[in-house]
C-alpha positions, 0 to 999 in steps of 0.5 A: 860019535864026537871025539873026546877032547883030551886035556891037561888043565894047568892052573894057579887056582886060589886068588881070582875065582875064574880058575875054580870056574874053569875046573868046574866047567872042565869036569861037567863037560862031557866033550872033555876028557880031563887027563889030569890037573896040574898046579903052578905058581906059589903054594902049589900044594895048597892049590892042589888041595883046592882043586881036590875039594872042587872035584870032590864037590862035583863027584869027580875024584877020578881026576888026578892032580899033580903039583908043579913048580912053585917059583918063577922059571929064573926065581927072579920075581916075587910071587903075587899072593893076596893071602885069602887063597883057600878061604871058604873052600878048605877046612882049617885043619886041612894043611896037615891032611894027607895030600890027596894028590899024586907024588909025580911032579906036574912037569913029569906028568905033562911030558909023559902024557903028551909024548905017549899020546902024540897029537892027542893032548891039548894043554890048557894053561890058565896061570903063569906058564912055568910048568909048560916052559919047564916041560918044553926045556926038558923035552923040546919035542913036546912042541911037536907032539902036543895037539895044541896049547890053548892058553889064557894069557896075554893081550894083543890090543887088536880087537874092537876094545883095544883102547880099553886094555892094559899093555900087559896081562897077569899070567904073562907078566908074572913069569915072562921068561916062561912065556917067551919059551912057550910062545917061541917053541913053535907049538900050535897056540891059541891065545885067549887074552884080555882082548876077549876075556874082558868081554865075558863078565860074571855079574850078580844076576849070574850069581843069583842064578847059581845060588838058586840051584842050592848045590853045595859047589855052586854056593861055594863058588858064589862065596868065592866070587863075592870074596873076590869082588870085595877085593876087586871093588866091582860088581862083576868079574871076568871069566878069563879061564873058563873061556879057554876051557870052553874052546874045547867045547865050541871053538866058534865062540871066538874069532881069531887072527893068526899071528906070531907072538914074542914076549918083550920083557926086562928086569922090571915088574910088571913087564912082559908084553905080548907083541903080535906080528903078521909073519909067514911062520905064525903059530898063534891063533889070537882070539880077537872077538867073542860071542859073550852071550853064548859063552856065558849061557854055556858056563851057567848051564853046565854049572846049574844043570850038573848032576853029581854021581857021588854024595856031595861033600857039604862044606860049612862056610866060614871055615876056610884057611886064614 
């Protein structure tokens, strides 16, 4: 019998739709045991409410949610917030609802879970790395006790599409001080960066497939994607975060290169490059190639074929937070 992959998902859900897709993939994958979902960066309580709604729609209210750190580690950088976070998924009156998530802080939950289960917990941060860095500062032994950290972030520019990529990536550049702590911790890391995530693209044909299911969660996901595309001004969007989750299901989706990564940054914004070097003490598997077709098929199959054990909560469109 295949052993379950025990995971904590750390997310900044709310702006780009890929976080919502990652939450959905996590809860619909029997290979993964979600120990908890933590939120980070900005209005973490709003983000936790968004996670709660997705879990409700998927019939997975058994998964616990923990709000984390709002500011960047040194509180020296502005929070990137477009303002549409929550629209299309939360009702207008949900700002005043009972929180519906745990009182325990996300950092406390991460430390306790990893330390009480040495070698068993995979951390999957898909936002800025503030919660993970704070956990490592408070308990450095997290680096030795975590099974591994599969993070969506960074860009090495060593794959086949190197010349097409930016020099920095959002999750790293929003809090480079935290990223520096995580990459320098010695923990085993898989870096799922722009080198591969820019090759896994969700387009309108995929949206039609999700819409055809008629499932309330998929209809909301489609609306969230369409809102993002209106802002992004493209007909496609990268499935950055779900790819990180998918590596717990099938690691063969990617090819990696083992290297050492350090973060080069200063006081300016944006700043925070992931500089990859070949060294004997390398602790980072950098994803350099991806089987895009196989991954996208897995993602769509899991979203299209899921069955909800509890009654689905139908959310009327157009009643999101403003």
